[in-house]
C-alpha positions in Angstrom: 12.7 -0.6 -22.3 12.0 -2.7 -19.2 11.0 -6.3 -20.0 7.5 -7.1 -19.0 7.3 -9.9 -16.4 4.2 -11.8 -15.3 2.1 -11.9 -12.2 1.0 -15.3 -11.1 -2.5 -15.4 -9.7 -3.4 -18.3 -7.4 -7.2 -18.7 -6.9 -7.5 -22.4 -5.9 -8.5 -22.7 -2.3 -6.1 -24.9 -0.4 -3.3 -24.7 -2.9 0.3 -25.3 -1.6 3.2 -23.4 -3.2 6.7 -24.6 -2.7 10.2 -24.2 -4.2 11.9 -26.8 -6.3 15.2 -25.6 -7.7 14.5 -22.3 -9.4 10.8 -23.2 -9.9 7.6 -22.4 -8.1 5.5 -25.5 -7.9 1.7 -25.5 -7.0 0.2 -28.6 -5.5 -3.5 -29.2 -4.7 -4.3 -32.2 -2.4 -0.8 -33.6 -3.1 -1.1 -33.4 -6.8 1.1 -31.1 -8.9 -1.0 -28.6 -10.9 1.5 -26.1 -12.1 5.3 -25.4 -12.4 6.8 -22.1 -13.4 10.4 -20.7 -13.4 10.7 -17.8 -11.0 12.7 -15.7 -13.4 9.5 -15.1 -15.5 7.7 -13.5 -12.5 7.6 -10.2 -10.7 4.9 -11.1 -8.2 2.6 -13.8 -6.8 -1.0 -12.8 -5.8 -2.8 -15.4 -3.7 -6.6 -15.3 -3.2 -8.1 -16.9 -0.2 -6.6 -19.9 1.6 -3.3 -20.4 -0.3 -0.3 -21.7 1.6 3.3 -20.7 0.8 6.3 -22.6 2.1 9.0 -20.7 4.1 11.8 -21.7 1.6 9.7 -20.3 -1.2 9.1 -17.0 0.7 12.8 -16.6 1.2 13.6 -17.4 -2.4 11.0 -14.9 -3.7 12.4 -12.2 -1.3 15.9 -12.9 -2.7 14.7 -12.7 -6.3 12.7 -9.5 -5.8 9.3 -11.3 -6.3 6.6 -10.0 -4.0 3.9 -12.2 -2.5 0.5 -10.6 -1.9 -2.4 -12.2 0.0 -5.9 -11.1 -0.8 -9.3 -12.3 0.5 -11.4 -14.3 -1.9 -13.2 -11.0 -2.7 -9.9 -9.2 -3.5 -9.5 -7.3 -0.3 -5.8 -6.7 0.6 -4.6 -8.8 3.6 -0.8 -8.9 3.6 2.3 -8.5 1.5 5.7 -10.2 1.7 8.8 -8.7 0.2 12.5 -8.6 0.5 14.7 -5.7 1.6 13.6 -2.3 0.2 16.1 -1.2 -2.4 14.7 2.3 -3.0 17.0 5.2 -3.4 16.9 7.0 -0.1 17.7 10.4 -1.7 14.9 9.9 -4.2 12.5 9.1 -1.4 13.5 12.1 0.7 12.8 14.2 -2.3 9.4 12.6 -2.7 8.6 13.4 0.9 9.6 17.1 0.4 7.5 17.4 -2.7 4.5 15.9 -0.8 4.9 18.5 1.9 5.3 21.4 -0.5 1.8 22.7 -1.4 2.8 24.2 -4.8 4.9 21.3 -6.0 2.4 18.8 -4.7 -0.4 20.5 -6.6 1.6 20.5 -9.8 1.8 16.7 -9.6 -1.8 16.3 -8.7 -2.7 18.4 -11.7 -0.8 16.0 -14.0 -2.4 12.9 -12.5 -5.9 14.3 -12.8 -5.3 15.6 -16.3 -4.5 12.0 -17.3 -7.5 10.6 -15.4 -10.1 13.0 -16.7 -8.7 12.7 -20.3 -8.9 8.9 -20.1 -12.4 8.9 -18.6 -13.5 11.2 -21.5 -11.9 8.7 -23.9 -14.0 5.9 -22.4 -17.2 7.9 -23.1 -16.0 8.8 -26.6 -15.2 5.1 -27.4 -18.7 4.2 -26.2 -20.2 6.8 -28.5 -18.2 5.6 -31.4 -19.0 1.9 -30.8 -22.6 2.1 -29.7 -23.8 5.6 -30.4 -25.9 4.7 -33.4 -27.7 2.0 -31.4 -28.6 4.2 -28.4 -31.8 6.0 -27.9 -31.6 9.7 -28.7 -31.8 10.9 -25.0 -29.1 8.5 -23.9 -26.8 9.5 -26.8 -27.4 13.2 -26.1 -26.5 12.7 -22.5 -23.3 10.9 -23.4 -22.4 13.7 -25.8 -23.1 16.3 -23.1 -21.0 14.4 -20.6 -18.1 14.2 -23.1 -18.3 18.0 -23.5 -18.4 18.6 -19.7 -15.4 16.4 -19.2 -13.5 18.5 -21.8 -14.4 21.6 -19.8 -13.2 20.1 -16.5 -9.9 19.0 -18.2 -9.4 22.7 -19.2 -10.2 24.0 -15.8 -7.6 21.7 -14.2 -4.9 23.6 -16.1 -5.8 26.9 -14.4 -6.4 25.5 -10.8 -3.6 26.0 -8.3 -4.5 24.3 -5.0 -4.7 20.5 -4.4 -8.1 20.8 -2.7 -9.6 22.7 -5.6 -8.1 20.1 -8.0 -9.7 17.3 -5.9 -13.0 19.2 -6.2 -12.7 19.1 -10.0 -11.9 15.4 -9.8 -15.1 14.8 -7.8 -17.1 16.7 -10.4 -15.6 14.7 -13.2 -16.4 11.4 -11.3 -20.0 12.5 -10.9 -20.4 13.3 -14.6 -18.6 10.1 -15.7 -20.4 7.6 -13.5 -23.8 9.3 -14.2 -23.6 8.0 -17.8 -21.7 4.8 -17.2 -24.9 2.8 -17.3 -25.4 3.9 -20.9 -22.1 2.2 -21.9 -23.4 -1.2 -20.6 -25.1 -3.1 -23.5 -26.5 -5.9 -21.4 -30.3 -6.0 -21.4 -30.6 -7.7 -18.0 -31.3 -5.9 -14.8 -28.4 -7.5 -13.0 -25.9 -5.2 -14.7 -27.7 -1.9 -14.2 -25.4 0.7 -12.8 -26.9 3.3 -10.5 -23.6 4.8 -9.1 -20.4 3.9 -7.5 -20.5 2.0 -4.2 -17.9 -0.2 -2.3 -16.9 -1.7 1.0 -18.7 -3.9 0.2 -19.9 -3.4 -3.4 -23.6 -3.9 -3.6 -24.1 -4.8 -7.3 -22.2 -6.9 -9.9 -20.8 -3.9 -11.8 -19.3 -2.3 -8.7 -18.0 -5.7 -7.6 -16.2 -6.1 -10.9 -14.8 -2.6 -10.9 -13.5 -3.0 -7.3 -11.8 -6.3 -8.1 -10.1 -4.8 -11.2 -9.0 -1.7 -9.2 -7.4 -4.0 -6.6 -5.4 -5.7 -9.3 -4.3 -2.4 -10.8 -3.3 -0.9 -7.5 -1.1 -4.0 -6.8 0.6 -3.5 -10.2 1.2 0.2 -9.5 2.6 -0.5 -6.1 5.1 -2.9 -7.6 6.0 -0.4 -10.3 6.7 2.4 -7.8 8.9 0.1 -5.6 10.8 -1.0 -8.7 11.9 2.6 -9.4 12.7 3.3 -5.8 9.7 5.4 -4.7 7.7 4.9 -1.5 4.2 3.7 -2.5 2.8 4.9 0.9 3.4 8.7 0.4 1.2 10.2 -2.3 0.2 13.6 -3.6 -3.5 13.2 -4.7 -4.4 10.7 -1.9 -3.6 11.9 1.6 -1.4 9.8 3.9 -3.2 7.2 5.9 -1.7 4.3 7.9 -1.8 1.1 5.8 -2.8 2.9 2.6 -0.5 2.8 -0.5 -1.4 6.4 -1.4 1.1 6.9 -4.2 0.0 3.6 -5.8 -3.6 4.8 -5.7 -2.4 8.1 -7.3 -0.7 6.4 -10.2 -3.6 4.0 -10.6 -6.0 6.9 -11.2 -4.7 7.4 -14.8 -5.2 3.7 -15.6 -8.6 3.0 -14.0 -10.5 4.0 -17.2 -8.3 1.8 -19.4 -7.5 -1.3 -17.2 -10.6 -1.1 -15.0 -13.6 0.6 -16.5 -13.1 -0.3 -20.2 -12.2 -3.9 -19.4 -15.2 -4.3 -17.1 -17.4 -3.0 -20.0 -15.8 -5.4 -22.4 -16.4 -8.4 -20.1 -20.1 -7.5 -19.6 -20.9 -6.4 -23.2 -19.2 -9.5 -24.7 -21.3 -11.7 -22.4 -18.1 -13.1 -20.8 -19.7 -12.6 -17.4 -23.3 -13.1 -16.5 -25.6 -12.9 -13.5 -24.6 -16.4 -12.4 -21.0 -15.2 -12.0 -21.7 -13.2 -8.8 -22.8 -14.2 -5.3 -24.6 -12.1 -2.7 -23.7 -12.4 0.9 -26.2 -12.0 3.8 -24.8 -8.5 4.4 -25.8 -7.5 0.9 -22.2 -7.5 -0.4 -21.7 -8.8 -4.0 -18.6 -10.7 -5.1 -17.3 -12.7 -8.0 -17.5 -16.5 -8.0 -14.2 -18.5 -8.2 -14.8 -19.3 -11.9 -15.6 -15.6 -12.7 -12.5 -14.5 -10.9 -10.4 -16.7 -13.2 -12.2 -15.3 -16.2 -11.4 -11.7 -15.1 -7.8 -12.5 -14.3 -7.3 -14.1 -17.7 -8.8 -11.1 -19.4 -6.8 -8.7 -17.3 -3.5 -10.4 -18.2 -4.5 -10.5 -21.9 -5.3 -6.8 -21.8 -1.9 -6.0 -20.2 -0.2 -7.7 -23.2 -1.9 -5.3 -25.7 0.2 -2.4 -27.0 -0.7 1.2 -27.0 1.2 4.3 -28.1 2.7 6.4 -25.3 2.7 10.0 -26.5 5.4 11.3 -24.3 8.1 8.7 -25.1 6.7 8.4 -28.6 6.8 4.6 -28.5 4.5 1.6 -28.4 4.5 -0.2 -25.1 2.5 -3.1 -23.6 -0.3 -1.8 -21.4 1.2 -3.9 -18.5 4.3 -1.7 -18.6 2.5 1.6 -18.4 2.6 1.8 -14.5 6.4 1.2 -14.7 6.8 3.9 -17.4 4.7 6.5 -15.4 6.6 5.6 -12.2 9.9 6.3 -14.0 8.6 9.6 -15.3 7.5 10.6 -11.9 10.9 9.7 -10.5 12.6 11.7 -13.2 10.4 14.7 -12.4 11.3 14.4 -8.7 15.0 14.3 -9.6 14.7 17.5 -11.7 15.1 15.8 -15.0 11.6 16.8 -16.2 10.0 20.1 -15.5 6.6 18.5 -14.9 5.0 15.1 -14.5 3.7 14.0 -17.9 0.4 12.0 -17.6 -0.5 9.0 -19.7 -3.1 10.1 -22.2 -5.1 7.2 -23.9 -6.4 7.7 -27.4 
């Protein structure tokens, strides 16, 4: 199995990254704050005003370590990487599958089967953990939503067109997020969830979800490039200039586990509070610098946890799941697998 490498997140405004030997060195106001061997890393993610020396950029490109720049709020700005080493034959096959309605729909079905199953698992986990503490109407609503998610998952198996499959995805999202607030155990009004919103997020829960989804999409993009696929050409998400559609496709299966469930844990365990968010004049809500560090630490810790992967019948770190699913997708495109097997969380 592939060795899990680390992602280095730099959140200190004004940090300077440079190369010394085979190490990455971070300085702040001339003082060395961190030093890390590059062989331990697969990517650098820089938030805000972080400066990277040209020698370090070149060294990272040679070593296959990508550098991604995000705004302080987590919006994607730019990505620096070395020569693309993807298999051109595999990518040509990927493009043909994307243009073939029947084969494209089959992959979309697999992706959404994983997403809906894992969303249902989040609801089921909430009922198991907090069901006895919920008021009867809230508990009943969660139970009904779990049942509806099971029905939608069955309907996916008998739906042929990609557009109809996307319609079922929309129905599942409406059901799932309509009860998401019942899974939040914070008594304060700050963490009340009234529905998904973004660009910009207008409440703390949506700000946290959007930030985690950005991190997840970055990991999925790196995983796809690692197996030779083009992250820009997807199946579920339509092509759009500048959008990593296939990375967003793969991320859908993991949003419930690495996004939603982690967000709930951070809120319910009081690791984040109202003071950890700021509101801009435009109404957009974002994490503070310290809160971002808390989330990044929790995200990295969650990626080290192991889960059982039913298809390969092995335990694997959560952080390796995007790589495993990317490999399985590549095997399906090559004809080694009859269908794309989604990741199903239990």
